[in-house]
C-alpha positions as CSV (number, residue, x, y, z in Angstrom):
1,M,-9.5,-21.6,-19.7
2,A,-6.3,-22.3,-21.5
3,N,-3.9,-19.6,-22.4
4,P,-5.6,-18.0,-25.5
5,T,-3.8,-17.5,-28.8
6,A,-3.0,-14.0,-29.9
7,A,-5.9,-14.0,-32.3
8,S,-8.4,-15.2,-29.8
9,A,-7.1,-12.9,-27.1
10,A,-7.5,-9.9,-29.4
11,A,-11.0,-11.0,-30.2
12,M,-11.8,-11.1,-26.4
13,G,-10.3,-7.6,-25.9
14,L,-7.2,-8.9,-24.1
15,D,-3.7,-7.6,-24.4
16,T,-1.6,-9.7,-26.8
17,E,1.9,-8.3,-26.5
18,F,2.7,-9.6,-23.0
19,H,3.7,-13.0,-21.9
20,R,0.9,-14.5,-19.8
21,G,2.9,-16.0,-17.0
22,L,0.8,-15.3,-13.9
23,G,-1.6,-18.1,-12.7
24,L,-4.0,-17.8,-9.9
25,Y,-1.4,-18.5,-7.2
26,D,1.0,-16.1,-8.7
27,S,-1.7,-13.4,-8.9
28,T,-2.7,-14.0,-5.3
29,M,0.9,-13.7,-4.2
30,V,1.1,-10.3,-6.0
31,V,-1.9,-9.1,-3.9
32,V,-0.7,-10.6,-0.6
33,G,2.9,-9.6,-1.2
34,S,2.1,-6.0,-2.1
35,M,-0.2,-5.6,1.0
36,I,2.1,-7.0,3.6
37,G,5.0,-4.6,4.1
38,S,6.0,-3.2,7.5
39,G,2.9,-1.3,8.4
40,I,1.1,-4.1,10.3
41,F,4.1,-4.3,12.6
42,I,4.0,-0.6,13.5
43,V,0.8,1.3,13.0
44,S,-1.2,-0.2,15.8
45,A,0.8,2.0,18.3
46,D,-0.4,5.3,16.8
47,M,-3.9,3.9,16.3
48,A,-4.0,2.9,20.0
49,R,-2.9,6.4,21.0
50,N,-5.6,8.0,19.0
51,I,-8.4,5.6,19.9
52,G,-7.4,4.8,23.5
53,S,-9.2,1.5,23.9
54,A,-8.5,-2.1,22.9
55,G,-12.0,-2.7,21.7
56,W,-12.1,0.2,19.4
57,L,-8.5,-0.4,18.2
58,F,-9.7,-3.8,17.0
59,G,-12.9,-2.3,15.7
60,A,-10.9,0.2,13.6
61,W,-9.0,-2.7,12.1
62,I,-12.3,-4.5,11.3
63,L,-13.5,-1.3,9.5
64,T,-10.2,-1.4,7.5
65,G,-10.8,-5.0,6.7
66,V,-14.4,-4.4,5.5
67,L,-13.4,-1.5,3.4
68,T,-10.5,-3.3,1.8
69,V,-12.4,-6.6,1.1
70,V,-15.5,-4.7,-0.2
71,G,-13.3,-2.5,-2.4
72,A,-11.5,-5.5,-3.8
73,L,-14.7,-7.4,-4.5
74,S,-16.1,-4.3,-6.2
75,Y,-13.0,-3.8,-8.3
76,G,-13.4,-7.4,-9.4
77,E,-16.3,-6.4,-11.8
78,L,-14.1,-3.8,-13.5
79,A,-11.1,-6.2,-13.6
80,A,-13.2,-8.9,-15.3
81,M,-14.8,-6.4,-17.6
82,M,-11.5,-4.7,-18.6
83,P,-8.6,-7.1,-18.0
84,R,-6.0,-4.8,-19.5
85,A,-2.5,-3.7,-18.4
86,G,-2.9,-0.5,-16.4
87,G,-5.8,-1.7,-14.2
88,Q,-7.2,1.2,-12.2
89,Y,-5.8,3.8,-14.7
90,V,-7.9,2.1,-17.4
91,Y,-11.0,1.8,-15.2
92,L,-11.0,5.6,-14.5
93,R,-10.2,6.4,-18.1
94,E,-13.1,4.3,-19.4
95,A,-15.6,5.2,-16.7
96,F,-15.0,9.0,-16.7
97,S,-12.4,10.4,-19.1
98,P,-8.7,10.2,-20.0
99,L,-8.1,13.2,-17.7
100,W,-9.2,11.2,-14.6
101,G,-7.1,8.3,-15.7
102,F,-4.1,10.5,-16.1
103,L,-4.6,12.2,-12.7
104,Y,-4.5,8.8,-11.1
105,G,-1.5,7.7,-13.1
106,W,0.3,11.1,-12.4
107,T,-0.3,10.7,-8.6
108,L,0.7,7.0,-8.8
109,F,4.0,7.8,-10.4
110,L,4.8,11.0,-8.5
111,V,4.0,9.7,-5.0
112,I,1.8,6.7,-4.4
113,Q,3.8,3.9,-6.0
114,T,7.3,5.5,-6.0
115,G,6.9,7.0,-2.5
116,T,5.8,3.6,-1.1
117,I,8.7,1.9,-2.9
118,A,11.1,4.5,-1.3
119,A,9.5,4.0,2.1
120,V,9.6,0.3,2.0
121,S,13.2,0.2,0.8
122,V,14.4,2.5,3.6
123,G,12.3,0.3,6.0
124,F,14.2,-2.7,4.8
125,A,17.5,-0.9,5.3
126,R,16.7,0.3,8.8
127,Y,15.8,-3.3,9.9
128,F,19.0,-4.5,8.2
129,G,20.8,-2.0,10.5
130,V,19.6,-4.0,13.5
131,L,21.7,-6.9,12.2
132,L,24.5,-4.8,10.7
133,P,25.1,-1.6,12.8
134,W,27.2,0.0,9.9
135,I,23.8,0.7,8.3
136,A,22.4,3.7,10.2
137,D,20.5,6.9,9.4
138,E,23.3,9.0,11.0
139,R,26.2,7.3,9.2
140,Y,26.6,9.6,6.2
141,L,28.6,8.9,3.0
142,I,27.5,12.3,1.8
143,A,26.5,14.7,4.5
144,P,23.3,16.6,4.0
145,I,23.6,19.3,1.3
146,H,20.9,22.0,1.9
147,L,18.9,22.8,-1.2
148,S,16.7,25.4,0.7
149,T,15.6,26.2,4.2
150,G,13.5,23.1,4.6
151,Y,15.0,20.6,2.1
152,A,18.3,18.8,1.7
153,L,20.0,16.0,-0.2
154,S,22.1,13.3,1.6
155,L,23.4,9.8,1.3
156,S,23.6,7.8,4.5
157,T,24.3,4.1,4.6
158,T,20.6,3.5,5.2
159,Q,19.8,5.4,2.1
160,L,22.5,3.5,0.1
161,V,21.0,0.1,1.1
162,G,17.5,1.3,0.2
163,I,18.7,2.5,-3.3
164,L,20.6,-0.7,-3.9
165,L,17.4,-2.7,-3.1
166,I,15.4,-0.6,-5.6
167,A,18.1,-1.1,-8.2
168,L,18.3,-4.8,-7.6
169,L,14.6,-5.5,-7.9
170,T,14.2,-3.1,-10.8
171,W,17.0,-5.0,-12.7
172,T,15.6,-8.4,-11.9
173,N,12.2,-7.4,-13.1
174,T,13.6,-6.1,-16.4
175,R,14.9,-9.6,-17.0
176,G,11.4,-11.0,-17.5
177,L,8.2,-11.8,-15.7
178,Q,9.5,-15.2,-14.5
179,Y,12.1,-13.5,-12.4
180,G,9.7,-11.2,-10.7
181,R,7.2,-14.0,-10.3
182,I,9.6,-16.3,-8.6
183,I,10.9,-13.6,-6.2
184,Q,7.3,-12.7,-5.4
185,N,6.2,-16.2,-4.7
186,V,9.2,-17.2,-2.6
187,F,9.3,-14.0,-0.4
188,T,5.5,-13.7,-0.1
189,T,5.2,-17.3,1.0
190,A,8.0,-16.8,3.5
191,K,6.7,-13.6,5.0
192,T,3.1,-14.9,5.2
193,G,4.6,-17.8,7.2
194,A,6.6,-15.4,9.3
195,L,3.5,-13.3,10.1
196,L,1.6,-16.5,10.9
197,G,4.5,-17.5,13.2
198,L,4.3,-14.2,15.0
199,I,0.5,-14.7,15.5
200,L,0.9,-18.3,16.8
201,V,3.8,-17.3,19.1
202,G,1.8,-14.4,20.5
203,L,-1.3,-16.5,21.1
204,L,0.4,-19.6,22.4
205,L,3.5,-18.4,24.2
206,G,2.8,-14.7,24.8
207,W,-0.5,-15.1,26.6
208,N,-0.2,-12.6,29.5
209,Q,-3.0,-12.7,32.1
210,T,-2.2,-9.1,33.1
211,A,-2.5,-7.9,29.5
212,V,-5.6,-9.9,28.8
213,A,-7.3,-8.6,32.0
214,D,-6.2,-5.0,31.2
215,N,-7.2,-5.0,27.5
216,F,-10.3,-7.2,27.5
217,G,-11.5,-6.3,31.0
218,N,-11.6,-2.6,30.0
219,L,-12.4,-3.3,26.4
220,W,-14.2,0.0,25.6
221,D,-12.6,2.3,28.1
222,A,-10.6,5.1,26.5
223,R,-7.2,5.3,28.3
224,G,-4.2,7.4,27.3
225,A,-6.0,8.8,24.2
226,V,-4.2,11.8,22.8
227,D,-6.1,15.0,21.8
228,L,-6.8,14.9,18.0
229,V,-7.2,18.6,18.1
230,P,-7.3,20.8,21.3
231,G,-10.2,19.6,23.5
232,L,-11.2,16.6,21.3
233,S,-10.2,13.1,22.1
234,A,-11.7,9.6,22.0
235,V,-13.4,10.0,25.4
236,T,-16.4,11.6,23.7
237,A,-18.7,10.1,21.1
238,L,-17.6,12.6,18.5
239,G,-14.0,12.3,19.4
240,L,-14.2,8.5,19.1
241,F,-15.7,8.7,15.7
242,V,-13.0,11.2,14.6
243,A,-10.3,9.0,16.1
244,V,-11.5,5.9,14.3
245,C,-11.6,7.8,11.0
246,V,-8.2,9.4,11.5
247,S,-6.7,6.0,12.5
248,Q,-7.7,4.7,9.1
249,T,-4.8,6.6,7.5
250,G,-2.5,4.1,9.2
251,S,-4.4,0.9,8.8
252,L,-5.7,1.5,5.3
253,F,-2.2,2.4,4.2
254,S,-0.9,-0.8,5.8
255,A,-3.5,-2.8,3.9
256,D,-3.1,-0.9,0.6
257,A,-1.7,-1.9,-2.7
258,W,-4.1,-4.8,-3.2
259,N,-5.1,-3.1,-6.5
260,N,-1.6,-3.7,-7.9
261,I,-2.7,-7.0,-9.5
262,T,-5.0,-5.0,-11.8
263,F,-2.0,-3.2,-13.3
264,T,-0.6,-6.6,-14.4
265,A,-3.8,-8.0,-15.9
266,G,-2.1,-8.2,-19.3
267,E,0.1,-10.9,-18.0
268,V,-2.4,-13.0,-16.0
269,K,-3.7,-16.2,-17.4
270,D,-7.5,-16.2,-17.9
271,P,-7.6,-12.7,-16.4
272,R,-11.4,-12.4,-16.4
273,R,-11.4,-15.2,-13.8
274,N,-8.1,-15.0,-12.0
275,V,-7.8,-11.2,-11.4
276,P,-11.1,-10.9,-9.5
277,L,-10.5,-14.2,-7.7
278,S,-7.0,-13.2,-6.6
279,L,-8.3,-9.9,-5.3
280,A,-10.9,-11.7,-3.2
281,L,-8.5,-14.4,-2.0
282,G,-5.5,-12.1,-1.4
283,T,-7.4,-9.4,0.6
284,A,-9.3,-12.0,2.7
285,V,-6.1,-13.8,3.7
286,V,-4.2,-10.6,4.5
287,I,-7.0,-9.0,6.5
288,G,-7.5,-12.2,8.4
289,L,-3.8,-12.2,9.3
290,F,-3.8,-8.5,10.2
291,L,-6.8,-9.0,12.6
292,L,-5.1,-12.0,14.2
293,A,-1.8,-10.1,14.6
294,N,-3.6,-7.4,16.6
295,V,-5.2,-10.1,18.8
296,A,-1.6,-11.4,19.4
297,Y,-0.5,-7.9,20.4
298,L,-3.5,-7.5,22.8
299,V,-3.0,-10.8,24.6
300,T,0.7,-10.2,25.0
301,L,1.0,-6.4,25.9
302,P,-1.1,-4.2,28.0
303,L,-2.6,-1.3,26.1
304,D,-0.2,1.3,27.4
305,Q,2.7,-0.8,26.2
306,I,1.2,-0.9,22.7
307,Q,0.6,2.8,22.8
308,H,4.2,3.5,23.8
309,A,6.1,0.8,22.1
310,P,9.7,2.0,21.4
311,G,9.7,3.5,17.9
312,D,6.0,2.3,17.5
313,R,7.4,-1.2,16.8
314,V,4.6,-3.1,18.4
315,A,5.5,-6.5,16.9
316,T,9.1,-6.1,18.2
317,A,7.8,-5.3,21.6
318,T,5.6,-8.3,21.5
319,L,8.4,-10.7,20.6
320,N,10.7,-9.0,23.2
321,A,8.1,-9.8,25.8
322,I,8.2,-13.4,24.8
323,F,11.9,-13.8,23.9
324,P,13.7,-11.2,25.9
325,G,16.8,-9.9,24.1
326,L,16.0,-11.8,20.9
327,G,12.8,-10.1,19.8
328,A,14.4,-7.3,17.9
329,T,16.6,-9.6,15.9
330,I,13.8,-12.0,15.1
331,M,11.6,-9.2,14.0
332,A,14.3,-7.5,12.0
333,I,14.7,-10.7,9.9
334,G,11.0,-11.1,9.5
335,I,10.5,-7.5,8.4
336,M,13.4,-7.6,6.0
337,I,11.8,-10.6,4.3
338,S,8.4,-8.8,4.3
339,T,9.7,-5.5,2.8
340,F,11.8,-7.3,0.2
341,G,8.8,-9.1,-1.2
342,C,6.5,-6.1,-0.8
343,N,8.9,-3.9,-2.9
344,N,9.2,-6.6,-5.6
345,G,5.4,-6.6,-6.0
346,L,5.2,-2.8,-6.1
347,I,8.0,-2.5,-8.6
348,L,6.7,-5.2,-10.9
349,A,3.2,-3.8,-10.9
350,G,3.7,-0.1,-11.1
351,A,5.5,-0.1,-14.5
352,R,2.5,-1.7,-16.1
353,A,0.4,1.3,-15.3
354,Y,2.9,3.7,-16.9
355,Y,3.0,1.4,-19.9
356,A,-0.8,1.9,-20.4
357,M,-0.4,5.6,-19.9
358,A,2.4,5.8,-22.5
359,R,0.4,3.8,-25.0
360,D,-2.2,6.6,-24.7
361,G,0.5,9.2,-25.2
362,L,0.3,10.4,-21.6
363,F,3.7,9.3,-20.3
364,F,7.3,9.0,-21.6
365,G,6.9,7.2,-24.9
366,A,9.6,4.6,-24.2
367,S,7.6,3.3,-21.2
368,G,5.0,2.0,-23.7
369,E,7.5,-0.4,-25.3
370,L,8.4,-3.9,-24.2
371,N,11.9,-5.3,-24.2
372,D,12.9,-8.7,-25.5
373,A,11.8,-10.2,-22.2
374,K,8.3,-8.8,-22.9
375,V,8.3,-6.4,-19.9
376,P,8.2,-2.5,-19.9
377,A,11.9,-2.1,-19.0
378,W,11.9,1.7,-19.5
379,G,8.9,2.1,-17.3
380,L,10.7,0.1,-14.6
381,L,13.8,2.3,-15.0
382,F,11.9,5.6,-14.8
383,Q,10.1,4.3,-11.7
384,G,13.3,3.2,-10.1
385,L,15.1,6.4,-10.7
386,W,12.3,8.6,-9.3
387,A,11.9,6.3,-6.2
388,A,15.7,6.5,-5.7
389,L,15.6,10.3,-5.8
390,L,12.8,10.3,-3.2
391,V,15.1,8.2,-1.0
392,L,17.9,10.9,-1.4
393,L,15.7,14.0,-0.8
394,R,15.3,15.0,2.9
395,T,13.2,17.5,4.8
396,Y,14.8,19.7,7.4
397,D,13.4,21.4,10.5
398,P,15.6,24.4,11.4
399,A,14.0,24.7,14.9
400,T,15.0,21.1,15.9
401,R,17.8,20.7,13.3
402,A,16.2,17.3,12.6
403,Y,16.1,15.6,9.2
404,G,13.1,13.8,7.8
405,N,12.3,11.9,4.6
406,L,10.5,13.7,1.8
407,Y,8.6,10.6,0.8
408,N,7.1,10.4,4.3
409,N,5.6,13.8,3.9
410,L,4.4,13.1,0.4
411,L,2.8,9.8,1.4
412,D,1.0,11.6,4.3
413,Y,-0.3,14.0,1.8
414,V,-1.6,11.5,-0.8
415,I,-3.4,9.0,1.6
416,S,-6.5,11.1,1.2
417,A,-5.9,11.5,-2.5
418,A,-5.6,7.7,-2.9
419,L,-9.0,7.4,-1.1
420,I,-10.5,9.8,-3.6
421,F,-9.4,7.6,-6.4
422,Y,-10.8,4.5,-4.7
423,I,-14.1,6.2,-4.3
424,L,-14.1,7.4,-8.0
425,T,-13.2,3.9,-9.3
426,I,-16.0,2.2,-7.4
427,A,-18.4,5.0,-8.6
428,G,-17.2,4.0,-12.0
429,I,-19.1,0.7,-11.6
430,F,-22.3,2.6,-11.4
431,R,-21.4,4.8,-14.3
432,L,-20.4,1.9,-16.6
433,R,-23.6,0.0,-15.7
434,S,-25.4,3.0,-17.1
435,T,-23.2,3.8,-20.1
436,R,-22.3,0.3,-21.1
437,P,-25.2,-1.9,-19.9
438,D,-24.5,-4.6,-22.5
439,A,-20.8,-5.0,-21.8
440,E,-19.6,-8.5,-20.9
441,R,-19.3,-8.8,-17.1
442,P,-18.1,-12.3,-16.2
443,Y,-18.1,-11.2,-12.5
444,R,-20.5,-8.6,-11.0
445,A,-19.8,-6.6,-7.8
446,L,-21.0,-8.4,-4.7
447,G,-24.3,-6.9,-3.4
448,Y,-24.5,-4.3,-6.1
449,P,-25.7,-1.5,-5.7
450,V,-25.9,-1.6,-1.9
451,V,-22.5,-2.9,-1.0
452,P,-20.5,-0.6,-3.4
453,A,-22.6,2.3,-2.3
454,L,-21.8,1.6,1.4
455,Y,-18.1,1.6,0.6
456,I,-18.4,5.0,-1.1
457,A,-20.4,6.3,1.9
458,G,-17.9,4.9,4.4
459,A,-14.8,6.1,2.6
460,A,-16.4,9.5,1.9
461,A,-17.1,9.9,5.7
462,I,-13.4,9.1,6.5
463,L,-12.3,11.5,3.8
464,L,-14.5,14.3,5.2
465,V,-13.1,13.8,8.7
466,L,-9.5,13.9,7.4
467,F,-10.1,17.2,5.5
468,I,-11.7,18.8,8.6
469,Y,-9.3,17.4,11.3
470,R,-6.1,16.7,9.4
471,P,-6.0,19.7,6.9
472,A,-2.2,20.0,7.0
473,T,-1.8,16.6,5.4
474,T,-4.9,16.3,3.3
475,W,-5.2,19.6,1.3
476,P,-1.6,19.3,0.0
477,G,-2.5,15.9,-1.4
478,L,-5.4,17.4,-3.3
479,V,-3.0,20.1,-4.6
480,I,-0.6,17.4,-5.9
481,V,-3.4,15.7,-7.8
482,L,-4.7,19.0,-9.3
483,L,-1.1,20.0,-10.4
484,G,-1.6,17.1,-12.9
485,V,-4.4,19.0,-14.7
486,P,-2.1,21.4,-16.6
487,V,0.4,18.6,-17.1
488,Y,-2.3,16.5,-18.8
489,F,-3.3,19.3,-21.2
490,A,0.3,19.9,-22.0
491,W,1.1,16.2,-22.5
492,K,-2.0,14.8,-24.2
493,P,-1.8,14.1,-27.9
494,K,-2.9,17.1,-30.0
């Protein structure tokens, strides 16, 4: 369908104030680019320690892939039905109530989007430090200033580079959609090629008979599995089930942000077709690459080397095994490209959700305005400032005198909260089928009602395990969400 006129777009229930500059390829690049950050290069180490076997490590990634693709295909119905700026915020608002939409948007701004932007920017800076040693966590421009017993504020060269990256990408995105689109397409294409290159190098040059015999000859044997709680590890059936569920916090987070394209629906050409299609194409491509990357790790490194990769950098260990002495440098360049493109997608998309909230009177009013370039510049600015503050804030452990990053704690807390919102959003398909049976649905969720119901059941099982066996990082996430309730009632238009 050609780009509709303002009048025809309004008649179809589409946003008319934005510039529709994202085609199918652009939209797919937003999905792919937002999903591929640094997680795929790291999290398999922790997963392997929890699960203890090569077979179940790969099985856990398959579970992640199924949940991600099924989730995306289910979201496609909502995206085609309501192709508006704000995406998931709009779906929750329409399916349940403005309160549920706000709680999602509140958590998105407070932690999910901004915390991820902070984490990815610092990840970029740390890998830049491999090439330029001046950039280091311990090289302070402003030494830690303690705000309380457990919190501090500092500015290291790593933090400085992370903040500069946020500032650069925030500025370029305020210049207009075409700038963000070009950056997204170039860097996502480059990093997809780099990830594919890692896979091919691992499979063709890294093939290690010892590793293959160790991993695939003992495919299901739990070796080196850590205790999830005292006395429970993956050597028992219950322990294995818990380990696979707990490991999803790493793999699901690595494959997250595929929903970001729904935030930008107001700028997608023919959104009723292209948003659902980009969700399907993007998630399928990324999950395929993630599974192949894990095969490359398993044919190159024995399981114990995956479990104990220095700094959990499995991809770096893989390349070091193939190109001794060069692996760290090659991987640093690849991850810098990956994180740069990932952050651009996150920054571009997030501001559109705050725009929709502001239009409903539930966020800073200026965020609901577009600048001359037809982008929500104030929303981009608020998002950038908060993400930069999260980079500056540190945690402090008096016992070890070690500093951490506040955003890491917050992201640990809200992984379970994000899963709650995914479950609610897909439950919204069932609710809207009941409350709005006659609404136009150009695309219907694959396998409805069975497939969406299976997603809800699977995600709920993982969530239950996390609340039981990881209470220290799950209950605080629920508290963060619930803190939004009084904020909603204070903020909502009277």
